[in-house]
C-alpha positions as CSV (number, residue, x, y, z in Angstrom):
1,M,-11.7,-19.2,-27.4
2,K,-13.0,-22.5,-26.1
3,K,-12.3,-25.0,-23.4
4,L,-11.2,-28.5,-24.4
5,S,-10.2,-31.6,-22.5
6,L,-6.7,-32.9,-23.2
7,K,-7.9,-35.9,-25.1
8,H,-9.4,-33.6,-27.7
9,A,-6.6,-31.0,-27.7
10,M,-4.1,-32.5,-30.3
11,G,-3.5,-30.2,-33.2
12,E,-5.2,-27.3,-31.5
13,I,-3.6,-23.8,-31.1
14,L,-3.0,-22.9,-27.4
15,A,-4.7,-19.7,-26.5
16,H,-2.4,-18.7,-23.6
17,D,1.0,-19.3,-22.1
18,I,1.3,-22.2,-19.6
19,T,3.6,-21.7,-16.7
20,E,5.8,-24.4,-15.2
21,V,7.2,-24.2,-11.6
22,N,10.1,-26.4,-10.9
23,P,10.7,-26.7,-7.1
24,Q,13.8,-28.9,-7.5
25,Q,15.6,-26.2,-9.7
26,G,13.9,-23.3,-7.8
27,C,12.7,-21.7,-11.0
28,K,9.5,-20.6,-12.8
29,G,9.1,-20.3,-16.5
30,V,6.9,-20.8,-19.6
31,A,6.4,-24.4,-20.6
32,F,4.2,-23.7,-23.6
33,R,3.7,-20.3,-25.3
34,R,0.5,-19.0,-26.8
35,G,0.1,-20.1,-30.4
36,H,1.8,-23.5,-29.7
37,V,0.3,-26.3,-31.7
38,I,-0.3,-29.1,-29.3
39,Q,1.4,-32.4,-30.2
40,A,1.0,-35.9,-28.8
41,R,4.2,-35.6,-26.8
42,D,2.9,-32.5,-25.0
43,L,-0.1,-34.3,-23.4
44,E,2.0,-36.0,-20.7
45,V,3.8,-32.8,-19.9
46,L,0.5,-31.0,-19.5
47,R,-0.9,-33.7,-17.2
48,N,2.2,-33.5,-15.1
49,L,1.6,-29.7,-14.8
50,G,-1.9,-30.5,-13.4
51,K,-3.8,-29.6,-16.6
52,R,-6.9,-31.6,-17.5
53,H,-8.4,-28.9,-19.8
54,I,-6.9,-26.1,-21.9
55,Y,-8.2,-23.1,-23.8
56,V,-7.6,-23.0,-27.5
57,W,-7.8,-20.1,-29.9
58,E,-10.2,-20.4,-32.8
59,G,-9.2,-17.3,-34.7
60,S,-12.7,-15.8,-35.1
61,E,-13.2,-14.5,-31.5
62,P,-14.3,-10.9,-31.0
63,E,-12.3,-10.7,-27.8
64,V,-8.9,-9.1,-27.5
65,H,-6.2,-11.5,-26.2
66,E,-4.3,-10.5,-23.0
67,D,-1.0,-10.2,-24.9
68,D,-2.5,-8.0,-27.5
69,A,-4.2,-5.8,-24.9
70,A,-0.8,-5.4,-23.1
71,R,0.9,-4.4,-26.4
72,I,-1.9,-1.8,-27.1
73,L,-2.1,-0.3,-23.6
74,A,1.6,-0.2,-22.5
75,P,2.5,3.0,-24.5
76,P,-0.2,5.2,-23.1
77,I,0.5,3.9,-19.5
78,A,4.2,4.8,-19.7
79,G,4.8,8.5,-19.0
80,Q,7.9,10.6,-19.0
81,N,11.2,8.7,-18.4
82,I,9.5,5.3,-18.3
83,R,10.2,2.4,-20.6
84,Y,8.3,-0.9,-20.9
85,D,8.9,-4.5,-22.0
86,A,9.0,-4.9,-25.8
87,E,6.9,-8.1,-25.5
88,P,4.5,-9.3,-22.8
89,R,5.3,-12.4,-20.8
90,E,2.2,-14.5,-19.8
91,G,0.0,-11.4,-20.6
92,K,2.1,-9.1,-18.3
93,V,4.2,-6.1,-19.3
94,G,6.6,-4.3,-16.8
95,F,7.5,-0.6,-16.6
96,Y,11.0,0.7,-15.6
97,A,12.7,3.9,-14.8
98,T,15.1,5.2,-17.4
99,C,16.9,7.6,-15.0
100,A,17.4,8.2,-11.3
101,R,14.7,10.6,-10.2
102,I,11.3,10.7,-8.4
103,F,8.4,8.3,-9.4
104,K,5.1,10.1,-9.6
105,V,1.6,8.4,-10.0
106,D,-1.8,10.1,-10.2
107,V,-3.4,8.1,-7.5
108,E,-7.0,9.0,-8.3
109,H,-6.4,8.3,-12.0
110,L,-4.8,4.9,-11.1
111,E,-7.8,4.0,-8.9
112,R,-10.2,4.7,-11.8
113,I,-8.3,2.4,-14.1
114,N,-8.1,-0.4,-11.6
115,A,-11.8,0.1,-10.7
116,L,-12.7,-1.2,-14.1
117,S,-11.9,-4.7,-12.7
118,I,-10.5,-6.1,-16.0
119,P,-7.2,-4.2,-16.0
120,S,-4.7,-4.6,-13.2
121,L,-2.1,-1.8,-12.9
122,P,-0.1,-2.0,-9.6
123,T,2.7,0.5,-9.0
124,I,5.2,1.4,-6.3
125,H,4.2,4.4,-4.1
126,T,4.1,7.9,-5.5
127,N,7.0,10.3,-4.7
128,F,9.3,7.3,-4.4
129,P,13.0,7.9,-5.4
130,V,14.1,5.4,-8.1
131,R,17.3,4.5,-9.8
132,E,17.7,3.7,-13.5
133,G,16.2,0.2,-14.3
134,K,14.0,0.1,-11.2
135,Q,10.6,-1.5,-12.0
136,V,7.9,0.9,-11.1
137,A,4.7,-0.7,-12.4
138,A,3.2,-3.8,-14.2
139,F,0.1,-4.2,-16.3
140,R,-2.1,-7.0,-17.4
141,I,-5.8,-7.8,-17.9
142,I,-7.1,-10.3,-15.4
143,P,-8.9,-12.8,-17.8
144,L,-7.3,-14.3,-20.9
145,S,-9.2,-11.8,-23.1
146,C,-11.5,-8.8,-22.9
147,T,-14.0,-7.3,-25.2
148,A,-13.1,-4.6,-27.7
149,E,-15.6,-2.3,-25.8
150,M,-13.6,-2.8,-22.5
151,L,-10.4,-2.1,-24.3
152,A,-11.8,1.1,-25.6
153,R,-12.9,2.2,-22.1
154,I,-9.4,1.5,-20.8
155,E,-7.9,3.5,-23.6
156,A,-10.2,6.4,-22.9
157,E,-8.8,6.5,-19.3
158,L,-5.3,6.5,-20.7
159,K,-5.5,9.7,-22.8
160,R,-3.1,11.0,-20.2
161,P,-0.5,8.6,-18.6
162,P,-1.0,7.9,-14.9
163,T,2.7,7.4,-14.2
164,Q,5.8,9.5,-14.8
165,I,9.3,10.1,-13.4
166,K,10.2,13.7,-12.7
167,P,13.5,15.3,-11.7
168,Y,14.4,16.3,-8.2
169,V,13.5,19.9,-7.4
170,C,15.5,21.8,-4.8
171,G,14.2,25.0,-3.3
172,K,15.9,26.9,-0.6
173,T,17.3,23.6,0.7
174,T,20.7,22.6,-0.8
175,L,21.5,18.9,-1.2
176,L,25.3,18.3,-1.1
177,K,26.7,15.0,-2.4
178,M,30.4,15.2,-3.1
179,L,31.3,12.7,-5.9
180,S,34.8,13.8,-6.7
181,G,37.8,14.3,-4.6
182,R,38.8,17.9,-5.4
183,C,35.5,19.8,-5.7
184,S,35.1,22.6,-3.2
185,P,31.9,22.6,-1.1
186,D,31.6,26.4,-1.0
187,W,29.3,26.4,-4.1
188,A,26.6,25.0,-1.8
189,F,26.5,28.3,0.0
190,A,26.2,30.5,-3.1
191,S,22.4,30.7,-2.9
192,R,22.5,31.2,0.9
193,P,20.2,28.2,1.6
194,A,18.0,28.1,4.7
195,L,19.1,24.5,5.3
196,L,22.0,22.4,4.1
197,L,21.2,18.7,3.7
198,L,24.4,16.6,3.8
199,D,23.5,13.2,2.4
200,E,26.6,11.1,3.2
201,P,28.7,13.8,1.4
202,F,32.1,12.1,2.0
203,S,31.3,8.5,1.4
204,A,32.9,8.4,-2.1
205,L,36.2,10.1,-0.9
206,D,39.4,8.6,0.3
207,Q,40.5,9.1,3.9
208,G,42.8,12.1,3.3
209,V,40.5,14.0,1.1
210,R,37.5,13.2,3.3
211,E,39.2,14.8,6.3
212,E,40.2,17.9,4.3
213,M,36.7,18.4,2.8
214,R,35.1,17.8,6.3
215,D,37.2,20.6,7.8
216,I,36.4,23.0,5.0
217,L,32.7,22.3,5.3
218,I,32.6,22.7,9.0
219,T,34.4,26.1,8.6
220,L,31.8,27.2,6.0
221,V,28.9,26.1,8.1
222,D,30.2,28.1,11.0
223,E,31.0,31.1,8.8
224,F,27.6,31.3,7.2
225,Q,25.7,30.2,10.3
226,T,23.7,27.8,8.1
227,P,21.7,25.0,9.8
228,A,22.9,21.7,8.5
229,L,21.4,18.2,8.6
230,L,23.9,15.4,8.2
231,V,22.8,11.9,7.2
232,T,25.7,9.4,7.9
233,H,26.6,5.9,8.9
234,D,29.9,7.1,10.2
235,R,29.8,7.8,13.9
236,E,33.1,9.8,13.7
237,E,31.4,12.2,11.2
238,A,28.3,12.4,13.4
239,C,30.4,13.4,16.4
240,V,32.6,15.9,14.4
241,F,29.5,17.7,12.9
242,G,26.8,17.2,15.4
243,E,25.4,19.2,18.3
244,H,22.1,17.4,18.3
245,M,22.0,13.7,17.3
246,V,19.0,11.6,16.1
247,V,19.7,7.9,16.0
248,M,17.4,5.9,13.6
249,H,16.9,2.1,13.1
250,D,14.5,0.4,10.7
251,G,13.0,3.8,9.8
252,R,12.2,4.7,13.4
253,V,13.8,7.2,15.8
254,L,15.5,5.4,18.7
255,E,16.9,8.4,20.5
256,S,17.4,12.1,20.0
257,G,19.1,14.7,22.1
258,V,22.4,16.5,22.8
259,L,25.2,14.6,21.1
260,E,27.5,14.4,24.2
261,Q,24.7,12.8,26.2
262,I,23.7,10.2,23.6
263,Y,27.3,9.4,22.6
264,H,28.5,8.7,26.2
265,A,25.3,7.4,27.8
266,P,22.9,5.9,25.2
267,V,19.6,4.6,26.6
268,C,18.8,1.9,24.0
269,L,20.9,-1.1,23.3
270,E,20.7,-0.6,19.5
271,T,21.9,2.9,19.9
272,A,24.8,1.7,22.0
273,R,25.8,-0.8,19.3
274,M,25.7,1.8,16.6
275,L,27.9,4.1,18.6
276,G,30.6,1.5,19.2
277,F,29.6,-0.3,22.5
278,D,30.6,-3.6,21.0
279,N,30.8,-5.5,24.3
280,A,27.4,-6.1,26.0
281,W,26.1,-8.5,28.6
282,W,22.7,-9.3,30.1
283,I,22.2,-7.9,33.6
284,A,21.0,-10.5,36.2
285,G,20.6,-8.1,39.1
286,Y,22.2,-5.6,41.5
287,E,24.0,-6.2,44.8
288,E,25.0,-3.1,46.7
289,S,27.4,-1.1,44.5
290,Q,27.9,-4.0,42.0
291,V,26.1,-5.1,38.9
292,M,25.6,-8.9,38.6
293,L,25.9,-10.1,35.0
294,E,24.2,-13.2,33.6
295,N,27.7,-14.8,32.9
296,G,28.5,-14.7,36.6
297,W,30.7,-11.6,36.7
298,K,30.2,-8.9,39.3
299,V,31.4,-5.5,38.3
300,K,31.4,-2.1,40.0
301,S,28.4,0.0,39.1
302,A,29.2,2.9,36.9
303,E,27.8,6.4,37.1
304,N,26.1,5.9,33.8
305,S,24.4,2.5,34.7
306,R,20.6,2.5,35.2
307,T,18.7,0.4,37.6
308,D,16.1,-0.3,34.8
309,A,18.8,-1.4,32.3
310,T,18.7,-4.9,30.7
311,H,22.4,-4.8,29.5
312,L,25.7,-3.4,30.6
313,C,27.9,-2.2,27.7
314,I,31.4,-0.9,27.2
315,R,33.4,0.3,24.2
316,P,36.5,-1.7,23.2
317,E,38.8,1.3,23.9
318,D,37.5,1.4,27.5
319,V,38.8,-2.1,28.2
320,M,42.3,-1.7,29.6
321,I,45.1,-4.2,29.5
322,L,47.0,-4.2,32.8
323,R,50.8,-4.3,32.5
324,P,52.5,-6.6,35.1
325,D,55.5,-4.3,35.3
326,R,53.4,-1.4,36.6
327,P,51.4,-0.9,39.8
328,L,47.6,-0.8,39.6
329,R,46.3,2.7,39.6
330,H,43.2,3.4,41.7
331,R,40.8,3.7,38.7
332,V,41.7,0.3,37.3
333,R,41.7,-1.8,40.4
334,D,38.0,-2.7,40.0
335,N,36.5,-5.1,37.5
336,V,39.8,-7.0,36.8
337,I,39.3,-10.2,34.7
338,S,41.9,-12.8,33.5
339,V,41.6,-13.5,29.8
340,I,43.5,-15.3,26.9
341,L,44.3,-13.3,23.8
342,R,42.7,-15.3,20.9
343,R,42.9,-13.1,17.8
344,I,44.8,-10.0,16.7
345,H,43.5,-7.7,14.0
346,P,45.7,-4.8,12.8
347,R,43.7,-1.7,12.0
348,G,46.4,0.8,11.0
349,R,46.6,3.3,13.9
350,H,45.2,0.7,16.4
351,Y,44.8,-3.0,16.9
352,K,41.6,-4.8,17.6
353,L,42.1,-7.7,20.0
354,V,39.6,-10.5,20.7
355,V,40.1,-12.1,24.2
356,E,38.4,-15.0,25.9
357,A,37.4,-15.1,29.5
358,S,37.1,-18.4,31.6
359,S,33.3,-18.8,30.9
360,K,33.7,-18.7,27.1
361,Q,32.9,-15.0,27.1
362,Y,34.6,-13.0,24.3
363,L,35.5,-9.3,24.5
364,D,36.8,-6.8,21.9
365,I,39.7,-4.5,22.9
366,D,41.1,-1.6,21.0
367,I,44.6,-0.4,21.8
368,P,46.9,2.1,20.0
369,A,49.4,0.6,17.7
370,H,52.4,1.9,19.7
371,A,51.0,0.4,22.9
372,F,50.6,-3.0,21.1
373,R,54.3,-2.9,20.0
374,V,55.6,-1.8,23.5
375,M,53.6,-4.6,25.3
376,G,54.8,-7.2,22.8
377,L,51.4,-9.0,22.8
378,Q,51.1,-12.4,21.3
379,Q,48.2,-14.8,20.4
380,G,47.6,-17.3,23.2
381,Q,49.0,-15.0,25.9
382,T,47.2,-14.7,29.3
383,L,46.4,-11.1,30.2
384,N,44.6,-9.2,33.0
385,I,42.2,-6.6,31.9
386,S,40.1,-4.0,33.6
387,L,36.6,-2.8,32.6
388,K,36.9,0.9,33.3
389,S,33.9,1.7,35.5
390,H,33.4,5.1,33.9
391,G,33.1,3.4,30.5
392,L,30.3,1.0,31.6
393,V,26.8,2.1,30.5
394,G,23.5,0.5,31.3
395,C,21.1,0.2,28.3
396,R,17.6,-1.1,27.7
397,N,17.0,-3.9,25.2
398,N,13.6,-2.5,23.9
399,P,14.8,-0.3,21.0
400,Y,11.6,1.7,20.8
401,L,10.9,2.3,24.5
402,H,12.3,5.8,24.2
403,S,11.5,6.4,20.5
404,E,10.1,9.7,19.5
405,E,9.1,11.7,16.5
406,I,11.6,14.2,15.0
């Protein structure tokens, strides 16, 4: 392989792929492939790609080309349940999972291979769960070619594959994932597990079957006295199952503790939003028994509000619409605000209403469907609402101020 200037390159055989990046089309691809015989029309294209010299293949070189090295080394790299590209692209070959299991890599073995400098074999982390088709590794040699001796050294390190994908292994912990509507969960207790891991077990079920399976599972957990760990994005499920709640965000624990305490009085703003406190306002300060909000409102301080809070939050179901035909009860006389009903969203058993206050502040309200029909609410209607003081909760904006390890 030798280096030539473009003016001497006509008729020569290109020794490597040449990549073209097109910013206008937002794509990257191969402009010329290895083995291409350079023609006069190619010279201007190569100049536009920033090439002033190219490498050409003479055919008598003792070195092994990067594509040939990738073809030779891909099979011994790929272990159990791993496939690889049929042909290298620009000297690189990718490796992919053939099933949904756990990716394993011998880290020390991998480090020895990469320590040879010529080969480059990056992988994803060991013990990483993968789905079918997930790319787990890639391989290439760094220069355009390597010596036969170096290729032999790499092959010697690959007598045993450094990567493989292995099946999940469950010991005394039972993982329950219900995929069909009419399977009974009692089989999960057959081995009397020390822990039952519930990984979103009802996510694939329709509403009626979900509630039926949930009741059965709760009964079995109580009957066998089996500790259960439920992973869910459904706050209703968390409240039905849980006694102790752990709230996580971006891989970190925001809060953990007794479910009742966290559900009704979360400390962190992110926790509050996850648990349905959809209305939140910045706190500007405190004045006697009132909380002053940044939008100018003054509301009666709730028992749950904290003097170190940055936001005051309330759930949509704790915002009450006042009926003009009924006298105000004592508990709704505070925090009365005049609003305009802007949007109405049916939700089956309840309605979600979006209302606008005078300062372009929008609030969400949830009311039962029967109450919506009785009140005859219409879009554009002016309403008086009350922020129930017992539903107002003060939260901190810093999501990790109270984080802890499980």
